[in-house]
Each structure stands twice: as structure tokens, then as C-alpha cells.
Wavefront OBJ file of the C-alpha trace (Angstrom):
o trace
v 0.000 0.000 0.000
v 1.357 3.416 -0.981
v 2.069 6.140 1.576
v -0.722 8.356 0.228
v -3.269 5.570 0.627
v -2.094 5.004 4.196
v -2.633 8.690 4.992
v -6.136 8.611 3.441
v -6.974 5.506 5.457
v -5.769 7.095 8.707
v -7.799 10.236 8.089
v -10.875 8.142 7.355
v -10.312 6.114 10.528
v -10.219 9.331 12.586
v -13.424 10.567 10.938
v -15.120 7.227 11.649
v -14.077 7.314 15.304
v -15.405 10.870 15.710
v -18.644 9.990 13.909
v -19.280 6.838 15.970
v -18.439 8.593 19.259
v -20.748 11.466 18.346
v -23.608 9.047 17.604
v -23.049 7.023 20.783
v -22.787 10.076 23.031
v -25.990 11.539 21.617
v -27.878 8.234 21.815
v -26.906 7.426 25.397
v -26.161 10.857 26.952
v -27.778 13.358 24.527
v -24.370 15.022 24.153
v -23.139 16.196 20.758
v -20.754 18.653 19.156
v -21.645 22.280 19.828
v -24.034 23.840 17.336
v -26.674 22.299 15.091
v -24.534 22.223 11.954
v -21.497 20.580 13.602
v -23.224 17.187 13.570
v -24.540 17.808 10.052
v -21.053 18.568 8.749
v -19.594 15.534 10.523
v -22.289 13.258 9.015
v -21.676 14.456 5.491
v -17.923 14.352 5.993
v -18.195 10.701 6.985
v -20.442 9.855 4.014
v -18.263 11.649 1.445
v -15.055 10.195 2.868
v -16.640 6.722 2.759
v -17.133 7.027 -0.989
v -13.577 8.339 -1.333
v -12.331 5.224 0.458
v -14.452 3.010 -1.818
v -13.021 4.672 -4.941
v -9.414 4.637 -3.730
v -9.557 0.998 -2.580
v -11.986 -0.252 -5.226
v -9.813 -3.222 -6.111
v -10.151 -4.515 -2.565
v -13.017 -6.875 -1.727
v -13.812 -4.945 1.466
v -14.434 -1.773 -0.550
v -16.973 -3.570 -2.739
v -18.656 -5.085 0.333
v -18.750 -1.661 2.004
v -20.451 -0.100 -1.044
v -22.953 -2.979 -1.093
v -23.745 -2.432 2.581
v -24.308 1.310 2.002
v -26.604 0.664 -0.962
v -28.582 -1.991 0.915
v -29.001 0.336 3.884
v -30.194 3.119 1.576
v -32.622 0.776 -0.194
v -34.050 -0.547 3.087
v -34.619 3.001 4.343
v -36.745 3.659 1.243
v -38.617 0.347 1.270
v -39.834 0.896 4.855
v -42.357 3.552 3.726
v -39.343 5.895 3.381
v -39.628 6.761 7.087
v -35.976 5.947 7.943
v -34.888 7.759 4.773
v -36.740 10.952 5.740
v -35.347 10.748 9.277
v -31.795 10.529 7.944
v -32.409 13.273 5.402
v -34.022 15.716 7.844
v -31.529 15.097 10.652
v -28.452 15.396 8.437
v -29.497 18.598 6.637
v -31.109 21.918 7.495
v -34.468 20.605 6.218
v -35.337 19.370 9.709
v -34.439 22.668 11.385
v -37.309 25.122 11.913
v -35.562 27.492 14.313
v -32.157 27.811 15.910
v -31.875 30.500 18.600
v -28.865 31.382 20.735
v -30.514 32.244 24.070
v -27.403 33.370 25.965
v -23.841 32.224 26.646
v -25.104 29.079 28.424
v -28.059 27.905 26.338
v -29.458 27.706 22.864
v -32.873 26.504 21.716
v -34.015 24.879 18.524
v -37.242 23.668 16.961
v -36.637 20.536 14.907
v -38.616 17.815 13.205
v -36.983 14.621 11.953
v -39.995 12.664 10.777
v -43.071 12.902 8.572
v -45.309 11.189 11.132
v -44.504 13.442 14.108
v -44.799 17.172 14.707
v -41.681 19.293 15.322
v -40.593 19.725 18.928
v -38.675 22.235 21.049
v -35.232 21.450 22.453
v -33.228 23.434 25.008
v -29.532 22.714 24.819
v -26.858 23.554 27.376
v -23.476 24.617 26.012
v -20.442 22.841 27.442
v -17.340 24.152 25.670
v -16.837 22.215 22.428
v -19.834 20.056 23.271
v -23.460 20.592 24.227
v -26.137 18.575 25.972
v -29.862 18.484 25.348
v -31.544 19.047 28.714
v -35.152 19.596 27.632
v -37.434 18.300 24.892
v -41.006 19.625 24.655
v -43.743 18.482 22.258
v -47.079 19.987 21.271
v -48.950 17.524 23.494
v -47.216 18.982 26.559
v -48.381 22.535 25.854
v -51.946 21.714 26.898
v -53.614 24.248 24.584
v -56.418 23.832 22.078
v -55.570 26.934 20.051
v -54.238 25.696 16.687
v -52.067 28.838 16.427
v -50.200 27.927 19.627
v -48.068 25.127 18.257
v -44.328 24.755 18.583
v -43.751 24.655 14.829
v -45.537 28.023 14.283
v -43.533 29.980 16.879
v -41.851 33.033 15.382
v -39.240 33.380 18.102
v -37.926 31.740 21.277
v -37.246 34.223 24.079
v -35.239 33.544 27.227
v -37.129 34.910 30.233
v -35.382 33.826 33.426
v -33.437 31.105 35.164
v -32.991 29.733 38.675
v -30.749 26.983 39.986
v -33.394 24.387 39.099
v -35.608 25.948 36.401
v -35.453 27.803 33.109
v -38.306 29.863 31.656
v -38.850 30.557 27.946
v -41.525 32.293 25.919
v -42.660 31.005 22.553
v -43.451 34.205 20.657
v -46.271 34.159 18.108
v -46.933 37.883 17.637
v -50.299 37.566 19.427
v -51.068 35.242 22.292
v -47.686 33.922 23.427
v -46.764 30.894 25.529
v -44.460 31.100 28.539
v -43.215 27.806 29.957
v -41.044 27.000 32.967
v -39.005 23.772 32.778
v -37.222 21.756 35.444
v -33.608 21.601 34.245
v -32.879 18.245 35.879
v -35.933 16.295 34.720
v -36.879 18.298 31.620
v -40.504 18.361 32.783
v -42.755 21.402 32.578
v -43.094 23.018 36.006
v -45.686 25.608 35.055
v -47.318 27.190 32.047
v -49.274 30.373 31.470
v -52.085 30.174 33.989
v -55.821 30.669 33.788
v -56.354 34.387 33.259
v -59.813 34.432 34.853
v -58.452 32.940 38.060
v -55.583 35.415 38.174
v -57.883 38.344 37.440
v -60.065 37.274 40.356
v -57.045 36.815 42.625
v -55.538 40.229 41.891
v -58.818 42.013 41.136
v -59.835 45.384 42.555
v -57.708 48.305 43.693
v -54.869 48.042 46.178
v -53.489 50.829 48.375
v -50.234 51.356 50.260
v -50.641 53.868 53.085
v -46.908 54.429 53.483
v -46.265 55.498 49.885
v -49.812 56.780 49.303
v -49.821 54.625 46.211
v -52.723 52.961 44.416
v -52.310 49.875 42.282
v -54.506 47.831 39.910
v -53.920 44.891 37.533
v -55.295 44.221 34.078
v -55.126 40.706 32.565
v -55.810 39.814 28.935
v -56.508 36.268 27.752
v -53.642 34.762 25.784
v -50.853 36.920 27.210
v -48.221 35.908 29.748
v -48.202 39.163 31.691
v -50.461 41.591 33.522
v -50.471 45.347 32.985
v -49.933 47.099 36.306
v -51.262 50.639 36.750
v -50.039 52.740 39.664
v -50.873 56.293 40.690
v -50.977 58.744 43.604
v -53.664 61.214 44.613
v -56.960 59.450 45.224
v -58.915 56.550 43.812
v -60.948 58.966 41.672
v -58.349 61.669 41.002
v -55.271 59.981 39.569
v -51.855 61.691 39.597
v -48.397 60.528 38.512
v -49.830 57.566 36.620
v -47.401 54.811 35.650
v -47.861 51.467 33.848
v -45.582 48.434 33.507
v -45.685 44.691 32.878
v -45.647 41.982 35.532
v -45.109 38.491 34.109
v -47.045 35.413 35.230
v -45.042 32.715 36.978
v -46.150 29.965 39.372
v -49.519 31.618 40.150
v -47.880 34.919 41.046
v -46.458 37.927 39.238
v -42.809 38.779 38.753
v -40.755 41.686 37.429
v -37.484 40.352 35.948
v -34.256 42.102 36.820
v -33.077 44.617 34.239
v -29.563 46.010 33.946
v -29.332 47.086 30.297
v -31.904 49.784 29.472
v -32.401 50.784 33.099
v -31.455 49.368 36.466
v -34.296 47.560 38.209
v -34.300 44.685 40.727
v -36.205 41.423 40.537
v -39.615 41.606 42.262
v -42.433 39.208 43.127
v -46.076 40.109 43.732
v -48.402 37.715 45.533
v -51.469 37.644 47.766
v -50.874 36.622 51.378
v -53.520 36.826 54.136
v -55.701 39.151 52.009
v -52.780 41.526 51.474
v -50.920 42.224 48.251
v -47.273 41.587 49.139
v -44.649 43.221 46.912
v -41.120 41.838 47.492
v -38.015 43.147 45.697
v -34.274 42.666 45.862
v -32.666 45.762 47.335
v -29.415 47.669 46.880
v -27.519 47.267 43.630
v -28.758 43.750 42.965
v -29.839 44.158 39.339
v -28.801 40.696 38.140
v -30.436 38.001 40.326
v -33.664 36.811 38.678
v -34.985 35.399 41.943
v -35.512 36.674 45.469
v -32.055 36.416 46.962
v -32.725 35.957 50.667
v -28.996 36.109 51.371
v -29.184 39.818 50.577
v -31.573 42.552 51.696
v -35.164 42.393 50.404
v -37.806 45.110 50.594
v -41.398 44.161 51.410
v -44.361 46.419 50.688
v -47.931 45.467 51.634
v -51.078 46.782 49.952
v -54.592 46.563 51.316
v -57.612 45.930 49.113
v -60.054 48.825 48.914
v -63.521 49.151 47.364
v -63.631 50.823 43.947
l 1 2 3 4 5 6 7 8 9 10 11 12 13 14 15 16 17 18 19 20 21 22 23 24 25 26 27 28 29 30 31 32 33 34 35 36 37 38 39 40 41 42 43 44 45 46 47 48 49 50 51 52 53 54 55 56 57 58 59 60 61 62 63 64 65 66 67 68 69 70 71 72 73 74 75 76 77 78 79 80 81 82 83 84 85 86 87 88 89 90 91 92 93 94 95 96 97 98 99 100 101 102 103 104 105 106 107 108 109 110 111 112 113 114 115 116 117 118 119 120 121 122 123 124 125 126 127 128 129 130 131 132 133 134 135 136 137 138 139 140 141 142 143 144 145 146 147 148 149 150 151 152 153 154 155 156 157 158 159 160 161 162 163 164 165 166 167 168 169 170 171 172 173 174 175 176 177 178 179 180 181 182 183 184 185 186 187 188 189 190 191 192 193 194 195 196 197 198 199 200 201 202 203 204 205 206 207 208 209 210 211 212 213 214 215 216 217 218 219 220 221 222 223 224 225 226 227 228 229 230 231 232 233 234 235 236 237 238 239 240 241 242 243 244 245 246 247 248 249 250 251 252 253 254 255 256 257 258 259 260 261 262 263 264 265 266 267 268 269 270 271 272 273 274 275 276 277 278 279 280 281 282 283 284 285 286 287 288 289 290 291 292 293 294 295 296 297 298 299 300 301 302 303 304 305 306 307 308 309
């Protein structure tokens, strides 16, 4: 065997090892090379290099047997109602990719569909250096909605909302009614979804008043949206002064205000009803990054009483 053929064979052996390891890691641990197209490139690199090996070593019996095995595999994938063929085609090209969104430095999300008999699904993937691991897979059946417009495959965007040590919250954006979902990062299960608006409107209904700040507060909920519009003002219940409005997002049967440190500094806050009082808790000081109530630092608590409109 010539030196050039030995080099080609060694390169092909390395490609095969990488390809097999990538397949095994994904099958058993859901770990793959970082990025959607890394696996696609590796798959095609293996296939093209396989044909190069067949051409270069065509005089060898093993090369002819290898080509026969590839052709038989291809034929069987077509004979079986073409289902295996479509799975291979969609998973090894961009045809199976509906959306690929880089959420932040730690996560990316993608909507993919690798079959003609199943609907596309949502995946949340954790980045780990040169590799990544799928931690969450969500299908349409888990969304628990009857609205045909609220399907994973029709989402226009995937928006990162917040994260805790154990959960991650995303919003599927549709341009109208959106869908906010909180996942358990360890199990991949859905912890909570957008809640019943009528129940929340009843819970937070009416006007609330804080005697210390002389501040009035009301909530407005709209069906199909994952937030409530909060209206605050001073003066009196009839004569409104210094009116302000902002969004409070729905999470775990309560309302939250995510921390903001880009456009303007604002701490994370939670609003809930406790013992017939509206309790408004916020991180204090210069804590503009924690997207949870950090009890290890100072927290402000404001209580509002319900008053008759």
C-alpha cells in the first residue's frame, strides 16, 4: 500500500471514530458537538469520505462489500415507507431545522422535526465548551392548549425569560397570544405554564393601596398573554396623579418583574397575595442581576390593602 493511501486511510479512521463517538454520546447521553450544523457537517464528511475510500480501494473486496452495505441500507430506508430515509435526510441537513436560537452564553434553543409522522418539537440545549447537551425536549402535546395557532412549529421566536438553579423559563413568541413555559432543568418536565387568566384576574382584582407610599395599584389581565399590565398612581382613587404602567409576568400563580440592567437598572420583584394583602417583594441595593428573590441579601417588602372601587 502506498504512503498516500495510508494517509487517506488514517484520516478516514479518525473521521469514523469521531462519527461513531458522536452518535453514541448523543444516543446514550444526549451530548453532541456544539451547534446544530457541527453534527450535520460531521455526518456528510463521513459519508463523502466513505465514498472516497471506496473509490481509492476499489480493487479490494472490502471496498466492494462496504459499497454494497451502504446501498442496501439506503434501499431498506426507502422500502420501509421511506420513514428511515426521511429521518436521515431531515436530521443530516437543514431541512429538519425550523428554528435555531442562541438564548445566551449558556443555552441555545431549537425547533426541529426529523420525521413525517410526528410534529416538530422544542429542544433546550446547554453549552459545554466544544460540546453541548440536550436538557429539555417539549412536544405539542405537553403545551396543553387547544388553540391551533399555539403550536411549537408556528412559533416566530424563542425568548429567554429567566433562570434559577433548578428551572429555566422561555416564551414562545407568536406575535399575538404567546406561551411562557417553565421547565425543570434536571428532569426536563414542565413546572408551570401560562395560567388561567380568569383565576388570576379574580385573585388580583380590585384596587390596592399602600398607606406608606400613598400609592394605588390595579392589575389588568388579557386572555392569551403571559403578563399583567400594572397601573399605579398617587392622589386618590378617583383623582389619579403621577400615573405609571408596567408589565408583571405570570409565573407559578404569582407575578414577577425580571431584573433589568441594560436599558435601566431595576431589581427582581415578586407580587403575591398573602392573608388578604398584596405583598410586593423586591431585591434591594444594587442587585440588578439576580432573577430570583435572593434571601442572602436585603429584600424590601411592601404590603397593599384591598379597597372598594
